[in-house]
Each structure stands twice: as C-alpha cells, then as structure tokens.
Steps between C-alpha positions, in 0.01 A plus 500: 500500500265681732197381314626130529558538873162656545321218319707231679419656840119495413525138386683373800272693744197352333649153527588543870149611585282280283674170500503437879138611507410257219691215675316573823159474334608180330511641144866418424791725414425501120156650549651742741757621229224532232264690734791733591564570130127568431491743801814693405428500135142522369338584829694795647749561215821503693668336200400514139635478153836643624595187701684350190830452679355326800297263269811403313673447839207293638484274187838352593317321793342278235832465331669391825214272596526306161876473551459340834224274377736387229777437751263261686451302173743301297468323160448167667215642714337644196536155337336335795208753488458454129155329531348785704692769295393367163168346602347726767688815411487453126127426498430795714682739258365340183134470607483848661668660207261325262183592688598863559601540150162356378310745733719793378422417144133491589536856609632594167871505548731384214629150546851614564392729775266239640793246530714766656230575756465129580881473559494798737203349712637155496785610736452538877684701755817314613592791738174498690431130502852382613515775757163393643563128490829556682343720759222249568746199493318338210792459250550138597134392502357308198312815397801718550728283285243474225459882501874546484524260210248701294668826602829355381362390170350846443836667583682280255214538245565889499817436302329352192215745547737798469683329220201438291309822579643698214347250259153622613561861389205675352590667162284806565686559833841417369464736201330777688788677658436334829738598777343306786820395678348525842609280787301273734327787677452734224825710501743528225766231462841528375619425149558130438732330251210323329321814379474502130571134457240285319308246704724196436800725583363585844436123557859419420643772712273387787618133471865619486472711814346199688791279379754766600359517860516114529854481364620784712346352820657164425862610398566845653357520845726238662825677404344837594412385856840328546668832403284703743541241784880566490432856617341354826254790516148399598332807318663395181281185483196719533640731231546204267153357562347842423725535194385164365132590545517864375730404208259228374213731555659770284584247220147392498381850480721580211341216291149590617457204729376464855789557750326253736497227254874546427593488871278195560690303226833618653380367836409164360844483339670590832272274711768218512787747563694496826418869528127451486434560878743788510299664215169434664610644833638817333187557291228410751504831705457715193230274354241539783511878517506559124212244450298692758560831310397328175165402655454861620573621150239265351236640733613854425491448121131437481347775286171572670416754230508239231329255736206725589476612137377146419472328835244234422682380186840485668385343818283261297799408286713443803257287676418307183866432432549383859187278486625341172839424649332358814292268279807378316704454820218315666463257221882436496500454879238230463683338207829494698325365816559804724266459791344712780689816610777426248251522214369836610843637576609407149181635332463836696877566517557512130181684386664833452715654225864578588789732490626332179166612341645859547805389315317335221267797457799738485694290245198427283409870491856568396476230225162640356300205628275705745357837439543770771140516625472119537850489678377745762194291565704178515738654748203615720352152490826334597549743790148452621521118491833523698327724755223237550741207537567526880121489547482176302767360734284596795208321330732191457579507869133511589420222283796299648347547845161395377644188343680414821181543689317274259775244531477516880119448476558174317409210744811344655587143414360220714799367697483128506859433635669594818854489615689592816644805324301794347680722256320836455637663173671313219712777340876465453548479878222245569581284192857438641365403846245268340749328282736439788220382727358271241839362400564420870188277511263739687154589370396861482170670428571792256266804488522806269259767382648505141321239286756524222781414744295209633439368139866539410585297812281218411657479150831431677345230714449704831153511640361823637172658589360844385377727761597789731714353782407792733134381507431313818263250335760402243772450772273277692406311184880440445519339840626782728371313811736195440792670315854499654662784298350801317728664241392853428659587163267770383630801291270747671653590842168616642330181398792296649459677826123444514554131443759463762280685752193284428699169499665577829163577664349185368803279576731612772708181458533531115844546367498797259775579246444834340670690214582860579557777254730710719599575859183681588295218365712262709412692813137497413500124444688442811236693704222306313649165621701353216767248629750523203522800287703515168583820340457425135835633376716447814653154436578576138660825600714319753626255242572797263698677776698177561587474131614859506737434791644197313537721192705736713739224598342388837536115540182305445492368864554845641244652274249229621580586861439860440162417341401300807621775739306758311191282504518446881545873572236618252246249666609642839465851373145424367394362833621805692362751258162324485450590866565874426300512178169691531231440230365851527837693487721518188836347546664825403336664791548218764825627675526198731490273190754695308751534793476129570540419135818702477638322809419161361647576157827590686488168678444327162812657355703394807368149489592461126844633542584279803656155507241266352634202678405657835166620382356167381447352847199274550338630187791433269315262290182689472395586146331826400166322489510361853360655827152613595294818473711659223641304205635807305 
C-alpha cells in the first residue's frame, strides 16, 4: 500500500506541475502529461518497473473514456455514420494494414507477424486524439467528425482483430514453451479463460463475451437502476456506474479481450437508456484524472535503454510508420473531399499508433504471434509515436493559421450591388437577420470573410460578397456612405468592436445594430457607439425561462408579464452598470460595480415578485426586442 501511495503522489505531483506549464506554453494537456511521465520515469528515475499497480489503475482512464464515447453514440447514429465508418475508416485500416505488412515482409518477417504488425500500426490513439479535439473545440468541425469516424471504426475493428489474432500464431512460438503473457506495458498479466484453447475456440469465446455484454446491457441494467433508485441515495448511482464499468472490464480480461472495447459496446447499448446522462455524469470526474495518469504512464514506460541501444533503427521505424500513415490519410482526405485546415487536422491527428496497439501487442504475444524482442520494439515505437502526436497537432494549428491567412489574402469580391442595409457576418445570427430583412422586402448587402459560407448562401439563392468586413475599403465599396443601417454580426468580438468604432467615426448618423457575446462586450460596443446591442443568447434564454415558469404552473399571461418585467429591469441594470464599468479594471475588482450590481439584483427580485398589473405602466405592451441602446 505504501508503494502505491508513493507512486500515486509522484504521478499527481508531476501532473500538477507539468500540465499547467504545458498549457501556458500552448502545448496542450496531453503533451504535458507525456512530458511529466518522461521526466519522472526515464529521465530522473522516480518511478520504474515497480509502478505496476499505478499503471493498472491509470489504464482505467481509457476504459472510462470509451464507455462515455459509447454513451454518446447509439445504433442509429452508427448507422447514419456508416458511409464514413465503412468508407473512410475501413479504407484507412485496410490500406494501412496492407502497406505496413508489405513493408514488414520486406524486412524479413513471416507473413503472420507482418500482418499482425500492420494491424497494430493501423490503429490510432483514441485517448490522445479525442482529448485534444475536445480541448481545442474541434470535435464538431468537419475534420473533427471525420477523425472521430475513423477512430470509432478502429475501436470497433479491434474486436475482430482480437478474435482473429490466434489464427496467426507461429508454430515455432506456440510449440516452444512460450510464456509471454505480458500486458500492454510489459508487465505480467493474469490468467485468462482462453489459455490453452485452440485458435477457433478463442474466437468463439471472444464472440460469446461480446454477445453477453450486449445482452446484459440491454436486459439487465434497467431493472438494476430501478432497484437502486428506490434507495434514494445519490452515491449508489455512482457505485452502480462503476460496477457496470469494472464488471465488464473484468469479464473482458477473463476472456483475454480489451476491457475498453467491452465498455465501449456497453456504452453504445446504453446510449438510448433513460439513465444515460446519469451514467455519464457519474463517470466523467473519474475519467479525466485517470486518463491523465494513463498518459503519464505512457511517457514513463519508454525504455531509453532499448531506445539508445538501437536508436537510429527505432526512431527511423517510428518516423517511417508515421510518414506512411500520413500519406494514406492525406490520400483519403483528398478522396473524401476534406479541404483546408480540416484536411490537415484529419491527416496529422491520426498519424500515430495508439493505446489499443499496446493491447494487440500484449494479446498477440500471449497467442504466440509476436516474439518477445519484436514486441518490445513495437511497444517502444507505439509509445514514441504517441509522444510525438501533440507536436503534430501543434503543426496542424500552424497550418490552419497559414491557410486562414492565405484565404484572407484572396482578393475580395467586386461589389456590384448596394442596399440600404449592410450585414457584416453571415453565420447563424446574421443568416436569420438577412432572411427576415429580405422576406420583408428590404435589400441588404451581405459581407463575410468565409468563402465557403458565401458559396453555400449562393446555392440557397442569397447573394453575398466575400471579403473582410472590417477593412475600410470593402465597407466603402459596400456603400457605407449611403447605408441607413449596419448590422454587425461577426463571431469575433474584437473584430466586431473595431468595425463599430470605424463605422461610427465615418458615419455619426448611421444606425448600428451589433451582436454582443456577453455583458462586457455589450459595454464595449456601447462605448464604441452602437445604437442597438443584442446579446446573442439573451432572447432565447428569456423564452426558455418563460417555458420553465409555465412548466412550474405559472399561467401563460403571468409568465409573459414576468418575462417583460425581467427584460425591462435587465436593460435598466445594463445601462447603470455600463457607467461603472472600467475597461482596465477586472469586474471582480471593481467594488463600485459589484455593490451596485447587488443592489440592482435585489431590485430585480422585488420587481418580479410585485403585482404585475401595477408594474406594466406605460411600457406594458413593450416586447423584449423594443427600446434603444440595449436589446438584450
């Protein structure tokens, strides 16, 4: 126990120091964890081969992550993604496996070992890639969704890979008294139920275990949760969530399968359950910490003695494998019409080997497919490629910035039509404004710096012009001198502020309607000279609050009155606080602002609880979208 606590203390201390520093220098948390592992392991030797317990503990981070990924899917989602799963993901696995196997056979490996090596390197790191995409907010981009599709295909493909691996056993290893039951990081694994079975027997047991997980998830979890819910103890839900994950992981271990794959399948089965969100919220706190410990263990597991013993060969094989995967991924990105930064995010993000490579190497060693010496080298190549992955994401970010700069250097469109309204920015916000204005019979000149958005607009019959709306020459070309209204609907708050400031200087009489991200941005736009300022989420939040009141039994008319009263008071609060707001002082340190905000919030509560018939007054028919200076 003392040894475990000692190792856990070192791991957590390394994470606390290294990860914030890595984030501060823009390297991301994953690279911070990996660097921390390298420092406490191979570099200064605070942890070594005795960290078996903490490794097993950390590996549950991957298990929990795959369970949550499964919860976010469902069979229908998988079906809707079938073209990318089968096409993009299937081609990536097939082509990469074939090319790596061909290269390995040229190096003199038996065809069974060459195929096994190809399967190992065809997989990428779900843990690192999803963590990085989530941190950078890229999961819902085209490149992020394509990357996730390939990762999901790979995760699913591990099941048949594990099931078919025993069929690749080498006779000389199988008959040579081989005892190589080592786990993913090179330490001994426990006895499994499949030991001693022939290849076809292992395959049947594997498929049976997968079927048992699916059946149990479908038929047993609902009664179990209803039984636990009757106890009305919050901690029991957490206990059940952990029981499901750990129980499935244990079952998978018994039959020699990956625990992470079993929990992923269970997550998919439970994705449509009414307990899905409960499970996700219970597991999430454990996942992040354990996943970080897993990354540290990967860094700490790099055997520098083996590396420096044949450094040029191992580094060369690592870079060669990654270069081959880059080439395959780039070709697939072109075939599936990924463009610009999405193409490079997809290509660079998947170029490494992954944690399931550890699983396959361990299982194939146990099944006499891979010899010991080769297994050690493959483990090192997988770990090195994972260590290099965050650097590839940094390269992807740099390429993305270069591509944006190139796009900005494209000459803006020649504006040959002018209207009394200029709409700068045609994202979700600007599109609604443009549709309403056009449907009402008014002509608007639409500007946006995203050529793809402009082209998509044109396909729907709306004309727009490409160019940076903050550039003075483009504004004047759009008819700033004669326009009556300027709508500033840019996503970038700083760009929106610059545009309002310039337009107000050039046209003191121009009516400016501006989109604000939050209250502070509202104050900035007010100082810059905007006439009407719309906080982008405010009106929808008001409506949601009204629906909540009605759901609690408040009559529809009274709920509407409360909405109007809240709107009037919030607008009044914004006007007063704008006078106290100081650009150079954080709100948390502005005592006058904080004190007045508390007073105004108390007035707001009093207003809402008063008789609404008396509070309507002259503004009784005013809607939340009326008034000047602040529109929410």
